[in-house]
N, C-alpha and C positions, 0 to 999 in steps of 0.2 A: 913738382907735383906734391900735393898735400898728403900727409900721413893720416891713415885711418886707424882708429883703435879697434882691434878685433880680438875675439876669443874664438880660437879654432878648436872644434871638437872632431876628433878622429872617429872613424867607425868602430874602432876597438875601445873607445872610451877615453883615451888620452886627451888632455886639454892643454893648449898653449895660449897664453895671453901675450899680446904684443902689438906691433905697429906694422902696417904695410903701405906701400905706395904703388904697387904694381899688380894688384889683384884685378883680373878680368874674367868674367864668366866664359869667355871664349878661349882662354888659355889653359893648358893642362897643369901649369905650375905657377907659383908665385913665391915671394920671399916674405918672411916675418922676422922682425927685429924685436927682441925681448926687452930692450931698454931704449930710452929716448935720450939724447938724439941718436939716430940710427948709425951714425958713423963711429960710434963708440963700441960697437959690438958686431960680430959676424952674423949675417942673416942665416936663418934656417930655410932651406928649400922645401916647399910643401907641394906634394902631389895632390891635386884636387880629388882624384879618384880614390884616395885613401880616407877621405873625410866623410863625416855625416853632415856637418853644417858649419857655417861661419857666422858668428854674431858680430855685427858692426855695432859697437856700444858707445854710450856716452861716457861711461866711467868704469874702470876696472874694479873698484873697491866697494862701490855702493851695494848695499844688501837689498837687491830687488830680485824679483822672480825672473830668472833668465829665460823661462819658457814663454813669457808673455801672458797676455790675458787669456783665460780659458773660455770666457763667454764674451760675446760682442756687447758693447755698451748700447743701450737704447738710443736711437737717433744719431749714432755715430756716422761720420761722413768720411769713411776710408776711401782712398782712391782704388779703383779696380774692383775685381770680383772677390767677395768673401769666400774663404776656403777653410777647410779643416785638413791638415796634413798629418797622415799617420805614417811614421817611420817604420822600417822593417823590425825595429826592436820594440814596437808597439807604443812608443812615445807619441803624443799628439800635440800639435801646435795649431793655433787658429790665427788668422790674419787675412790680408788681402794680397792678391797678385794682380799684375797689370796686363797679363795676357796668357795665352796657352803656351807654356814653356816645356811641355812634356817631351819634346824632341831634342832638348838641349842637355848639357852636362849638369844643369841645375837651374834653379829659379830663385828670385828674390821674393821673400814673404815680408810684408810690412805689418807691424803690430797694430791692432785696433786701439790699444791703450796709449794715448799720447804721452803719459808719464812713464812709460816703460823705459827701462835702461837700454833696450834694443832699439836702434834706429831702423835697422832692417836685418834680415837673416837670409843668408844664401843657403838653401837646402840642396844638397847634392842628390841628383836624380837616382843614382844607384842605391842610395840609402833610404829612399822614400818607397813605402809600400803602396800608399794610396793617397790620392787627392780628391776630396769631396767638395764640390761647389755648393755653397749654402744659399 
């Protein structure tokens, strides 16, 4: 299975950068490796319920806005429904979702900005205060 570059943000603010090969929105845990190749280091076991969100990123070091685009681009063709997600800590992200994920442990948010460092963001439902459809 291919490794994904991720940045994990815990609900308490801690951040871990690394690689995963076994994240699934339907599983309560996954592993993150802080170095590549993964067999050179021990994985960190992550409990999804402890997180705010997971950024699936293109690059760890590029200085891009990790929150994504704050406004939608005119004429953009994002898949799914455009939303504004307000987290319980009042941080706001905008993007698109592919369906109503309100009954799951979380949902994927796709940035509207194609040059964003974020490929997608998994927002953990218990860290989300409100989802507004735009």
